[in-house]
Backbone as a printed PyTorch tensor [residue, N CA C, xyz], in Angstrom:
tensor([[[  0.8250,  -1.1940,   0.0000],
         [  0.0000,   0.0000,   0.0000],
         [  0.8660,   1.2530,   0.0000]],

        [[  2.0010,   1.1820,   0.7220],
         [  2.8930,   2.3350,   0.7580],
         [  3.4490,   2.6010,  -0.6300]],

        [[  3.8380,   1.5460,  -1.3250],
         [  4.3700,   1.6900,  -2.6710],
         [  3.3240,   2.3180,  -3.5940]],

        [[  2.0840,   1.8540,  -3.5200],
         [  1.0290,   2.4040,  -4.3550],
         [  0.8000,   3.8830,  -4.0370]],

        [[  0.8410,   4.2170,  -2.7610],
         [  0.6590,   5.6190,  -2.3770],
         [  1.7910,   6.4860,  -2.9110]],

        [[  3.0260,   6.0030,  -2.7810],
         [  4.1800,   6.7620,  -3.2720],
         [  4.1070,   6.9280,  -4.7850]],

        [[  3.7300,   5.8910,  -5.4900],
         [  3.6260,   5.9480,  -6.9470],
         [  2.5440,   6.9330,  -7.3870]],

        [[  1.5610,   7.1800,  -6.5460],
         [  0.4860,   8.1020,  -6.9230],
         [  0.8550,   9.5690,  -6.6900]],

        [[  1.9640,   9.8230,  -6.0080],
         [  2.4140,  11.2010,  -5.7870],
         [  2.9100,  11.7680,  -7.1090]],

        [[  2.3610,  12.8990,  -7.5030],
         [  2.7450,  13.5070,  -8.7710],
         [  4.0070,  14.3390,  -8.6030]],

        [[  4.7840,  14.4140,  -9.6720],
         [  6.0760,  15.1010,  -9.6480],
         [  5.9360,  16.5600,  -9.2050]],

        [[  4.9120,  17.2350,  -9.6960],
         [  4.7700,  18.6530,  -9.3290],
         [  4.4600,  18.8310,  -7.8410]],

        [[  3.8820,  17.8080,  -7.2100],
         [  3.6150,  17.8760,  -5.7740],
         [  4.9220,  17.9900,  -4.9910]],

        [[  5.9610,  17.3620,  -5.4820],
         [  7.2600,  17.4230,  -4.8160],
         [  8.0430,  18.6670,  -5.2120]],

        [[  7.8700,  19.1410,  -6.4320],
         [  8.6520,  20.2740,  -6.9150],
         [  8.1870,  21.6090,  -6.3340]],

        [[  6.8860,  21.7970,  -6.1990],
         [  6.3690,  23.0920,  -5.7580],
         [  6.9040,  23.5450,  -4.4000]],

        [[  6.9100,  22.6860,  -3.3720],
         [  7.4430,  23.1460,  -2.0820],
         [  8.9210,  23.5210,  -2.1590]],

        [[  9.7080,  22.7920,  -2.9670],
         [ 11.1260,  23.1010,  -3.0720],
         [ 11.3480,  24.4400,  -3.7480]],

        [[ 10.5000,  24.7960,  -4.6780],
         [ 10.6520,  26.1030,  -5.3380],
         [ 10.4070,  27.2380,  -4.3470]],

        [[  9.5280,  27.0070,  -3.3880],
         [  9.2910,  28.0250,  -2.3610],
         [ 10.4410,  28.0760,  -1.3670]],

        [[ 10.9790,  26.9100,  -1.0340],
         [ 12.0850,  26.8560,  -0.0810],
         [ 13.3900,  27.3590,  -0.6790]],

        [[ 13.6140,  27.0470,  -1.9460],
         [ 14.8670,  27.4080,  -2.6000],
         [ 14.5420,  28.1440,  -3.9040]],

        [[ 14.2360,  29.4300,  -3.8060],
         [ 13.8570,  30.1760,  -5.0110],
         [ 14.9720,  30.2450,  -6.0480]],

        [[ 16.1900,  29.9170,  -5.6680],
         [ 17.3110,  29.9380,  -6.6000],
         [ 17.1310,  28.9030,  -7.7020]],

        [[ 16.2830,  27.9230,  -7.4740],
         [ 16.0780,  26.8720,  -8.4630],
         [ 15.1420,  27.2960,  -9.5870]],

        [[ 14.5270,  28.4490,  -9.4660],
         [ 13.5930,  28.9150, -10.4820],
         [ 14.2370,  29.0260, -11.8580]],

        [[ 15.4970,  29.4450, -11.9100],
         [ 16.1540,  29.6900, -13.1840],
         [ 17.0130,  28.5300, -13.6550]],

        [[ 16.8750,  27.3760, -13.0430],
         [ 17.6800,  26.2220, -13.4190],
         [ 17.1760,  25.6750, -14.7500]],

        [[ 18.1150,  25.3450, -15.6240],
         [ 17.7700,  24.7560, -16.9110],
         [ 17.2240,  23.3550, -16.6790]],

        [[ 15.9690,  23.1370, -17.0290],
         [ 15.3330,  21.8480, -16.7840],
         [ 15.2460,  21.0180, -18.0560]],

        [[ 16.0810,  21.3110, -19.0400],
         [ 16.0510,  20.5750, -20.2940],
         [ 16.8050,  19.2610, -20.2100]],

        [[ 17.4620,  19.0040, -19.0910],
         [ 18.2150,  17.7650, -18.9210],
         [ 17.2370,  16.5970, -18.7670]],

        [[ 17.0710,  15.8080, -19.8150],
         [ 16.0880,  14.7270, -19.8150],
         [ 16.5070,  13.5480, -18.9590]],

        [[ 17.7830,  13.4090, -18.6800],
         [ 18.2390,  12.2450, -17.9360],
         [ 17.8270,  12.3060, -16.4710]],

        [[ 17.5250,  13.4880, -15.9690],
         [ 17.1410,  13.6320, -14.5760],
         [ 18.3190,  13.6440, -13.6270]],

        [[ 19.5310,  13.4400, -14.1470],
         [ 20.6960,  13.4380, -13.2820],
         [ 21.3360,  14.8240, -13.2590]],

        [[ 21.9390,  15.1330, -12.1480],
         [ 22.5880,  16.4180, -11.9570],
         [ 23.9940,  16.1420, -11.4550]],

        [[ 24.9550,  16.8870, -11.9540],
         [ 26.3380,  16.6680, -11.5240],
         [ 26.6130,  17.4210, -10.2310]],

        [[ 27.6580,  17.0080,  -9.5460],
         [ 28.0900,  17.6860,  -8.3250],
         [ 28.4440,  19.1320,  -8.6470]],

        [[ 29.0380,  19.3620,  -9.7930],
         [ 29.4110,  20.7220, -10.1940],
         [ 28.1770,  21.5960, -10.3380]],

        [[ 27.1150,  21.0690, -10.9430],
         [ 25.8780,  21.8430, -11.1100],
         [ 25.2510,  22.1770,  -9.7590]],

        [[ 25.1910,  21.1940,  -8.8740],
         [ 24.6010,  21.4290,  -7.5550],
         [ 25.4620,  22.4010,  -6.7610]],

        [[ 26.7730,  22.2640,  -6.8680],
         [ 27.6560,  23.1660,  -6.1380],
         [ 27.4780,  24.6080,  -6.6340]],

        [[ 27.2590,  24.7690,  -7.9440],
         [ 26.9940,  26.1080,  -8.4820],
         [ 25.7380,  26.7090,  -7.8870]],

        [[ 24.6920,  25.8980,  -7.7320],
         [ 23.4550,  26.3680,  -7.1040],
         [ 23.6770,  26.6600,  -5.6260]],

        [[ 24.4200,  25.7940,  -4.9850],
         [ 24.7060,  25.9540,  -3.5630],
         [ 25.4060,  27.2790,  -3.2820]],

        [[ 26.3170,  27.6570,  -4.1500],
         [ 27.0660,  28.9040,  -3.9540],
         [ 26.1780,  30.1380,  -4.0630]],

        [[ 25.0010,  29.9910,  -4.6620],
         [ 24.0780,  31.1140,  -4.7790],
         [ 23.2960,  31.3600,  -3.4970]],

        [[ 23.2930,  30.3880,  -2.6030],
         [ 22.5670,  30.5170,  -1.3430],
         [ 23.4100,  31.3320,  -0.3670]],

        [[ 22.8280,  32.3680,   0.2320],
         [ 23.5870,  33.1830,   1.1810],
         [ 24.2220,  32.3280,   2.2730]],

        [[ 25.5010,  32.5600,   2.5110],
         [ 26.2290,  31.8250,   3.5300],
         [ 26.9340,  30.5880,   3.0050]],

        [[ 26.6890,  30.2330,   1.7600],
         [ 27.3040,  29.0260,   1.1860],
         [ 28.2680,  29.3690,   0.0510]],

        [[ 28.6300,  30.6130,  -0.0840],
         [ 29.4880,  31.0530,  -1.1780],
         [ 30.8630,  30.4310,  -1.1850]],

        [[ 31.3400,  29.9820,  -0.0270],
         [ 32.6840,  29.3990,   0.0500],
         [ 32.6850,  27.8790,  -0.0680]],

        [[ 31.5360,  27.2820,  -0.3170],
         [ 31.4560,  25.8260,  -0.4250],
         [ 32.1490,  25.3540,  -1.6920]],

        [[ 32.8900,  24.2660,  -1.5540],
         [ 33.6040,  23.6810,  -2.6850],
         [ 32.9950,  22.3160,  -3.0170]],

        [[ 33.3240,  21.7920,  -4.1750],
         [ 32.7810,  20.5050,  -4.5930],
         [ 33.1470,  19.3970,  -3.6140]],

        [[ 34.3470,  19.4380,  -3.0580],
         [ 34.7500,  18.4180,  -2.0860],
         [ 33.8590,  18.4570,  -0.8480]],

        [[ 33.4790,  19.6760,  -0.4180],
         [ 32.5800,  19.8060,   0.7300],
         [ 31.2510,  19.1350,   0.4260]],

        [[ 30.6960,  19.4550,  -0.7450],
         [ 29.3990,  18.9070,  -1.1300],
         [ 29.4610,  17.3900,  -1.2530]],

        [[ 30.5140,  16.8880,  -1.8750],
         [ 30.6700,  15.4400,  -2.0290],
         [ 30.7570,  14.7470,  -0.6720]],

        [[ 31.4680,  15.3560,   0.2680],
         [ 31.5780,  14.7430,   1.5950],
         [ 30.2310,  14.7690,   2.3160]],

        [[ 29.4150,  15.8030,   2.0850],
         [ 28.0680,  15.8470,   2.6790],
         [ 27.2140,  14.7180,   2.1300]],

        [[ 27.3290,  14.4530,   0.8210],
         [ 26.5440,  13.3850,   0.2080],
         [ 26.9480,  12.0170,   0.7540]],

        [[ 28.2280,  11.8460,   1.0380],
         [ 28.7350,  10.5560,   1.5000],
         [ 28.7450,  10.4130,   3.0160]],

        [[ 28.2660,  11.4060,   3.7300],
         [ 28.3690,  11.4370,   5.1840],
         [ 27.8020,  10.1840,   5.8510]],

        [[ 26.6500,   9.7210,   5.3980],
         [ 25.9880,   8.5780,   6.0300],
         [ 26.3010,   7.2520,   5.3520]],

        [[ 27.2480,   7.2280,   4.4280],
         [ 27.5160,   6.0260,   3.6470],
         [ 27.8560,   4.8140,   4.5150]],

        [[ 28.5150,   5.0010,   5.6370],
         [ 28.9180,   3.8870,   6.4920],
         [ 27.9370,   3.6170,   7.6230]],

        [[ 26.8870,   4.4040,   7.7180],
         [ 25.8920,   4.2400,   8.7710],
         [ 24.9440,   3.0980,   8.3950]],

        [[ 24.9470,   2.0350,   9.1830],
         [ 24.1270,   0.8600,   8.8970],
         [ 22.6520,   1.2250,   8.8450]],

        [[ 22.2230,   2.1360,   9.6680],
         [ 20.8110,   2.5270,   9.7170],
         [ 20.3870,   3.3200,   8.4810]],

        [[ 21.3460,   3.8150,   7.7060],
         [ 21.0380,   4.6640,   6.5580],
         [ 21.1100,   3.9180,   5.2280]],

        [[ 21.5370,   2.6670,   5.2420],
         [ 21.7140,   1.9080,   4.0090],
         [ 20.3810,   1.6940,   3.2980]],

        [[ 20.4120,   1.8030,   1.9700],
         [ 19.2240,   1.5230,   1.1740],
         [ 19.0350,   0.0150,   1.1020]],

        [[ 17.8020,  -0.4180,   1.2810],
         [ 17.5160,  -1.8430,   1.2740],
         [ 16.6410,  -2.1920,   0.0780]],

        [[ 16.7600,  -3.4360,  -0.3830],
         [ 15.8660,  -3.9060,  -1.4350],
         [ 14.5790,  -4.4130,  -0.7780]],

        [[ 13.5990,  -4.8000,  -1.5810],
         [ 12.3090,  -5.2300,  -1.0570],
         [ 12.4430,  -6.4110,  -0.1000]],

        [[ 13.2910,  -7.3740,  -0.4610],
         [ 13.4730,  -8.5660,   0.3920],
         [ 14.0170,  -8.1690,   1.7600]],

        [[ 15.0050,  -7.2910,   1.7840],
         [ 15.5940,  -6.8610,   3.0610],
         [ 14.5790,  -6.1000,   3.9070]],

        [[ 13.7480,  -5.3150,   3.2700],
         [ 12.7140,  -4.5680,   4.0080],
         [ 11.7120,  -5.5250,   4.6370]],

        [[ 11.2800,  -6.4970,   3.8610],
         [ 10.2870,  -7.4630,   4.3610],
         [ 10.8640,  -8.2890,   5.4960]],

        [[ 12.1500,  -8.6770,   5.3560],
         [ 12.8020,  -9.4640,   6.4020],
         [ 12.9100,  -8.6610,   7.6680]]])
């Protein structure tokens, strides 16, 4: 049931709140069909946020990997979740 509920969430439902929280994303080029974003692109956006102008790509990459070794944070497949 959770999966069905999540699948019914429309993309714009998730995008609208983020546009209010991070107005800097309004001018982002959304023509990238792959849906993937590079660390360089995100870091460029990050630098536009007041107080984050000195952030470097290494900082951002380390933030993304911060929980990588945390057992409680690991992504599980369906079998592991059910178990």
